[in-house]
N, C-alpha and C positions, 0 to 999 in steps of 0.2 A: 412628741410627734402625733399625739391623738388628734390635735386640731390644726395640723400644719396646712391642710388643704383650705380650711376656712381662713387661715391667716393669709395664704397666697391669694385667695379671692378678694378678700375685703380690705387688706392692708393698702393696696393702691387707691381704693375708693376713699378710705379714711384720710389718707395723705392728700388726696385730691381736694377733699373738703377743707382741710387745714390750709392747703395751698392758696385758697381764695384770699387768705389773710396775710400772705407773705409779701415782701417788697419785690417789685418787678425786677430789680437789679440782681436779686439772688434766685430768681425763679429757675433758671437753667440748672444751677448747682443743686438746688433743692430737688428738681426732677431727677437728676443723675443719682443723687444719694438714695432716693426712694427706689428707683429702678434697679440700682445696684443691690440693695437689700433684698428686693424681690427675686433677683437672679440668684443670689446666694441661698435664699430659702429654697428655690427650685433645685439647686445643686445638692443641698442637704437632703431633699426628698429623694434624689437619685442615689445618694450615698446610702440611705436607709432602705432603699427599695430592694426587695428580694427577687433577683432575676429568675430564680427557679420556680417562683409562684406565678402561675399563669392567670390567676383570678384578680379580682379587685383588691387593692391594698389601701391602707390609711382611710378606711371608710368611716363616714360620720352620717348619722341619721337622726333627724329631729322632726317629729310630726307637726305639720302646720294646720291642715284641715283634715282631721281624722276621718270624717264621714265620707270624704271623697278620695281618701288615700293619697293626698298630696303631702309631700314631706320635703324637707331640706335633706337631700341625700346625695353624698358625693363619694367618689372613689377614683382610683387611678390604676391602670394596668400598663403593660408594655406598649400598647398601642397609643395611649394618650400621654404617657410620661414625657417622652421626648418632644412632643408637640408643645407641651406646656413650657418646657425648658427653652425651646426655640422662641416661643412668644415672649418670654421674659428677657432673653438675650437680645432679640431684635428691637424690643422697646428701648432697652438701655442704649444700644449702639445708635439707634435713631435719634435719641435725645442728645447724645454726645455730638452727633453730626450737625445739629441745629446751629445756625450762625447766631452770634451774639446780638446781631441787629435784627433778628426775626421780630416782626411786628407783633404786639400783644403776646409777648413770650409767656407771660403768666397763664393766659387763657389756653395757649397751646399745650403747656405742661399739664394743666388740669385736665384738658380733653384727653391727652394721651394716657394719663393715669386711670381715668374712668374707662377708657377703651381697653386698657390692660386688664382691668377687673372683669369685663365682659368676656374677653377672649379666654382667660383662664377658667372662668365659670362655665363656658360652653364645653370645654374639653374634660372637665372633671365631674360634671353633674350627671347623676343617674336617675333623676326624676324628670319626666318629660315636660311637665309644666314649668319647672324652674329652668330647665334647658331652654325652653321656648322664650322665657323672659330674658335670659342672658343673650340669646340669639337675636332678639329684636332690639334690645338695648344697645347692642354693638353698632346698630345703624346710626344712632344719634350722634355720638362723638365723631364718627367718620364723616357723616353728613356735614357736620360743623367744620371739620378740618378741611374738607374739599371746598365747601362754600365760602369759608372765611379767608383761606390762605391760597386758594387755587388760582388758575389762570383766568383769562378774560371771559371764557365761557364756563366758569366754575359753577354758576348757579344751575345752568342747564344740566351739566354733568352730575352735580350732586342730587338734583331732583330725579334724574333718570336712574341713577344708582339706587336711590331710596325706593322709588315706585316699583322697579323691577323686583328687588329683593323682598320688599314688603308684601307685594301681591303674591309671590310664591310662598311666603311664610304663612299667609292666611290660609291657603289651601292645605299646607302642611299641618296647621293647627287643627283643621277639621279632621284630618287623618289621625292625629294624636287623640282627640276626643273620641273618635269612633273606636279606636283601639282600646281605650279604657272602658267604653261601653260594652264591647264584645267580651272583654275579660270579666266584667261584672255579670254578664249573661251566663258565662260558663262557670264561674266560681262563686257568684253571689256576693262578692265584695268589690269595692272600687279600689283601684291602685293605678298610679302613674309611674311606679318603679319599673324601669325598662328591664331590669334583671328578672322581674316577675313575668313580664311580657314574653321573655325568651321561652318560657315554659308552656305558653298557650298554643295549642294546635289549632290553627285556623283552616277553614276550607280554602280550596284554591280560588274560588270566586271572591271570598273576603280578602285574601291576600292580594289579588289582582287590583282591586280598587284602592286598597290601602297603599300599595306600592306606588300607584299613580299620584296619590296625595303627597306622599313623602318625596317623590320624584320632583314635584313642582317646586318645593322649597330647596332641595339639595342641588338640583340640576342648575337652577338659576345662579346659585351661589358659587358653583364650581369655576366658571360658568360653562355649561355644555352648549355646543352648537344645537339649535340656532338661537339660544338665549344669551349669547356672549356679547351682544352689541353694546351693552352698557359699560363693559370693562375698558375698552380702548378710550372711551370718553372719560371715564373716571381716572385712569392712569394719565391721560394726556393733560388733564386740567388740575389734578391733585398736586400739592406741593411734594417735594421729595419724600418727606417722612410719611405722607399719606400713601404714596405709591409703594414704599418699602413695606409698610405694615399690611397693606391690602394684598400685595402679591405673596408676601412671606407667610402670613398667618390667616387672614380672613378668608381667602379662597379655600384654605384647607378645611374650613368648617363644612363645606359642601361634601367633599370626599370623605371626611370623618363621619358625617351624618349617614352616608351610605354604608360605611363599615359598621357603625355602632347601632343603627336602627334597621335599615332595609335588609341587610344580609341575614342577621340572626333572627329577626322577628318574622321576616317574610321570605324564607329560603326558597320555597317553591316558586313564588312569583319572581324572585330574583333570577332563577334559572329560566323561567318563561321569557323574561324581558332581556335576557343576556344578548341574544342576536341583535335586538333593537339598540341596546346601549352600546354594544361593540361597533355597530354600523355608524352611529352618531359619533363615537369616539374616534374612529378611523378618519371620518370626514373632518372632524375637529383637528386631528393631528396634521393632516395633509393640507387642508384648505387654509388654516390660519398660518401655517408655516409659509405657504406661497404668498399669502397676503403680507406677511412680515418681510419677505424679500422685496416686495414692491414699495415699501415705505421709504420715505426720505428723512423722516424724523427719527433720531436715534432712540428716543423713548418709546415711540410707537413700535419699532422693531422688537424691543424687549417685551412690550405689552402683548403683542400677538404671539411672540415666542412663548410667553407665559401660558397663554391659552392652549397652545399646541402641547406643551409639556403636561398640562393638567389632563389633556386627553389620554396621554400615556398612562398617567396614574389611574384613570378610570378603567383602562384596559386591564391593568393589574388587579384592581378591585374585583371586577367581574370575571376574571379568570377563575376565581374562587378555588384556588389551590394554594399550597403553602408558599411556593416560590412567587407567584403573582401577587398575592395579597400582602405577603411580607415585604416584597420589593416595592409595592405601591406605598406602604406606610413609610418605608425608608426614603422613597422618592419624594414624599411630602416634605420630609426634613431637608433633603438635598435641594429641592426646588426652592424651598423657603430661604435657605442660606444663600444660594447662588443668585436667584432673582433679586433678593433683598440687596445683595452687594452690587449687582449691576445697576439697579435703580439709584443706589447711593452714588455710584460712579458717574452716572449721567447727571445727577444733581450737582456734582462737583464741577463738571465742565460748564454746566448751565449757569452756575453762580459766577463763574469767571468771564463768560462770554455773552450771556444773555440769549443764547440760541442752542438748539438741539439738532439743527439741520446738518447732516453729515457733509454736505457739499461746502459748508462754511469752514470746515477744518482742513486736515491734511498736515502731515509732518509732526503730529503731536508726540510721536515716539522720541523724536530728537529734542523737543522742547520740554516734555514732561515724561522722562524715562521711567520713573517709579510708578506714576499713574498708568502708563502704558503696560508695564509689567503686571500690575495687579489686574488691570482690565483684561489683559490677554489670558491670565490664569483663570479668571472667572468665566471668560468666554469659552475656554477649553472645557471647563467643568460643565458648562451649559450644554455643550454638544456631546458630552459623555466620553471624554478622553480617559482611557485607563489610568489608574492611580489617582484619579480625582473622585470626589464624592458623587458626581453626576453619573459615573460609569456604573457604580454598584447597583443603584436602584433601577436604572434602565435595563441593565443586563438581567436582573432577576425578574422584572416585569415581562420582558420579551421571552425569557425562558419559560415562565409560567403560562404566558399567552400562547406559546408554541404548542403546548399540550392541548390547547383548545382549538386553535385554528392556525395551520401552517401558512395559508395564503394571507390571513389577517395579520400574522406576525411580519410577513414580508412587506405588506403595505404599511404597517405601523413603523417598521424599521426604517422606512424612507425618511422619517423625521430626523434621523441622525444625519442622513446625507443632505437633505434640504436645510436642516439647521446649520450644518457646517458651512453650506454655501452662503446663507444670508449673514451669518455671524462673521465669517471671514471677509465677506464683502464690506460689512460695517467697519471691521478693523482696518482693512486696507484703505478705504476711503478716508477714514478719520485720522489714522496714525502714521500712514506712509505717504510717500510722494512729497511734492513741494508744499510748503506752508502757504495757504491760499490768501491769507490776510496778514499784512505786516504786523498788525497789533497782536496777533497770536504768538509772535516771537518772544514777547515779554511775559507770557503766561507763567505763573509760578507752579511748581510741582506740589504734590500733596504736602499739606502742613501737618503739624502735630495732632490737631483736632481730627483731621480726616484719617490720618494713620491710626489713631487710637480706635476709631470706629471700624476701620477696614481690616487691620491686621488679625484680630480674633477670627474673622470670617475666613481669611486666607489660611490660617492654621487649621481650622476645622475642615476646610475643603481638602487639604492635603492629608490630615490625620485620618479622617474617616474614609478617604479614598484608598489609603494604604492598609488601614486596620479598622474595619467597621464592626468587628466582633462585639465590642462592649455595647453597642447599640442594637445590632442585629439579633443577638441572643434573646434579650427580653422581648423584643418585637415578635420574633418567631414563636416563642413560647405562648404568648397571648393569641397570636394568629392561629396556631394549631388548636388551642382551646376553643376559639371561636368557630373554627371549621367543624370541630367535634360537636359543638352545640347545634350547628346547622344540620348536620347529618342526623343527630338524634331527633331533632324536631321534624325533619322530613319523614323519618320513619313513623313518628307519631301521627302525622297527617295521613300517610298512606294507610296505617292501621285503622284510623278513625274512618276513613273513606271506605275501606273494605267492610267494616262492621255495618256501616249505613247501607251499603249495597246488599249485604247478606240479609239484613232485616227486611229490606224491600222485597227481595226475592222470596223470603219466607212467607210474607203476606200474600 
């Protein structure tokens, strides 16, 4: 177990390099085998994880550039553990869902394996420079997946996705370098270990500018309003597997960045910016939900719905209490599972009909009853129906946010109402009433390949909706540890400020 995180990171990449030499006819089975092994390794990680230990576990550290404190440094806690498991699960199910006639299947599999390496790397890395490398490398395979297998405007969507996220990342890099410089000034040594950064008491002015630098990278990735315009394009043009991974995992890099970097390193600035973040998040929740209702394309409805739900997650993060922050981490998992499943389901109907326009359907519940049942369950989970996975996270987030702002909670809670309206409208238009085209009468229901990809997600939605304790307990332990670190650091900053003021007064 000493090197299990390194294996989880680099095994898919090694398999990807080997995959260049395999026969294209066996590419999909090869990808499934590799992704299955990766998922099993992540489950072993969970089995060996100590839920009572709130700190980092399975840590590994190897010095790379000692003079500047850059090292290969990895570890996992309750906040990152389940996101890693979700990333490996979604990758496996996405590969299973790929059709056998997917063009350039071998290239697709290799791209997905390299993407899996970068995703796992982001969520377990504790060195800021290595984190940044994995963060940026994740753009390359996703850019290729959208650009090579996407729709007619795929090049525009891919370039827009890349430019938005790359620009924000460059500003974030400046913030990371500045943070290392400030640590060197205070302690005389260079380090990019973020756990060391947690101990550094920065002035309120320093925190202010560093928060803005981190915000540029993380907010675009979430994506927060008004930086969200790249996402509907990316989802609209990406192939099904691209949309699934983008919604389920890549967007969580942004919210995870706020939790892992902004809050514990810059607690005072996080409090200062909370009204600003919450205002943007509430706008994000309501505005994108209303835009989702206006869409005619089924995939665009889910894309804008995804942005709205990410706004709810941001509200939980910046509630900065146990309920809100723990709920937001759980909601990252919930949103990943549910949105991933919904994009898979849209891909299923698109493969059969060549369209995603809701007005082209109607009566699908009679023609494809199993498909309609799975879609309905995921739709209910998306709007937060009790006893589904979507309810747990949203309830905790709103409970935590209620302690911060009653009016804000009421406004944010409208996402449940508006979400129910546009999701039920989608379901009604597509699944009930008369079948609008005679050719749709011959549509086949979910086949074994599609059921294999979707049933695990159905089981998770029900299981964690009824009994979330196995996941919530480790999350809450690490969240409480994080909040304690934030409070301790805030006290250090106040003490340091008081000492400076007293020295000035003495002079």
